[in-house]
C-alpha positions in Angstrom: 0.0 0.0 0.0 1.0 3.6 -0.6 0.6 6.5 1.9 0.8 10.1 0.6 0.9 12.9 3.2 1.0 16.4 1.9 2.0 19.4 4.0 1.7 23.2 3.5 4.8 24.7 5.1 5.5 28.5 5.2 8.8 29.3 3.5 10.4 30.5 6.7 9.7 27.2 8.4 11.1 25.0 5.5 14.5 24.2 7.1 13.0 23.1 10.4 10.2 21.2 8.7 12.8 19.3 6.6 14.6 18.2 9.8 11.3 17.1 11.3 10.0 15.3 8.3 13.3 13.4 7.8 13.1 12.3 11.5 9.5 11.2 11.1 10.4 9.3 8.0 13.2 7.5 9.8 10.9 6.5 12.6 8.4 5.1 10.1 11.1 3.3 8.1 12.2 1.4 11.2 8.8 -0.3 11.5 8.0 -3.8 10.4 6.3 -3.9 7.0 7.9 -0.7 5.7 8.9 -1.1 2.1 10.2 2.4 1.1 9.5 6.1 1.0 10.5 9.5 -0.1 10.3 13.1 0.9 9.6 15.8 -1.7 9.1 19.5 -2.2 6.9 20.8 -5.0 8.9 22.5 -7.8 6.2 25.1 -8.6 4.9 25.6 -5.1 7.9 25.3 -2.6 5.5 25.6 0.4 4.0 22.2 -0.6 5.8 19.1 0.7 5.1 15.4 0.5 6.0 12.4 2.5 5.3 9.1 0.7 5.7 5.7 2.3 5.1 2.2 1.0 4.0 -0.7 3.2 3.5 -4.4 2.7 -0.2 -4.1 3.5 -2.6 -1.8 5.4 -2.2 -3.8 8.6 1.5 -3.1 8.7 0.8 0.6 8.3 -1.8 0.7 11.0 0.4 -1.2 13.4 3.2 1.2 12.7 1.0 4.2 13.5 0.0 2.7 16.8 3.6 1.9 17.9 5.0 4.0 20.7 8.0 5.1 18.6 5.9 6.4 15.8 3.4 8.1 18.2 6.4 9.9 19.8 8.5 10.6 16.7 6.1 11.0 13.8 2.4 11.5 14.7 2.9 15.1 15.7 4.3 15.9 12.2 1.7 13.7 10.5 -1.1 15.7 12.2 0.1 18.7 10.2 -0.7 17.0 6.9 -3.3 18.4 4.6 -6.7 17.0 5.7 -7.3 14.5 2.9 -7.4 10.8 2.3 -3.8 9.5 2.4 -3.8 5.7 2.1 -4.0 4.1 -1.3 -3.9 0.5 -2.6 -1.3 0.0 -5.3 -3.0 -1.0 -8.5 -0.9 -3.1 -10.8 -1.7 -2.9 -14.5 -3.9 -5.8 -15.6 -4.8 -7.0 -12.2 -8.1 -6.8 -10.3 -8.6 -4.2 -7.6 -7.6 -5.8 -4.3 -9.2 -3.5 -1.7 -11.2 -6.3 0.0 -8.1 -8.6 0.1 -5.8 -5.8 1.4 -8.3 -4.8 4.2 -8.4 -8.4 5.4 -4.6 -8.5 5.9 -3.1 -7.7 9.2 
């Protein structure tokens, strides 16, 4: 599964935000079921940032969010994300949608 968290960050806070988002990403990356992730900054709107993470399945992501380390090291930052849906199933070309199967994992 794919998680996309977008953030609006005032220009004068960008350096501190980068430190915080990198730390949050590191905490998430240490959790079981983490597959990969990236941090990005929009090239046209530099106040728009993104943190993407990939997980084996939705259960791994939800367990990561409930862990003590993530609650202490990432949830505060994640609460600053733009209020929108952030969890996506990865749809492989030519395959059936797997929402029902993914929800049953974990």
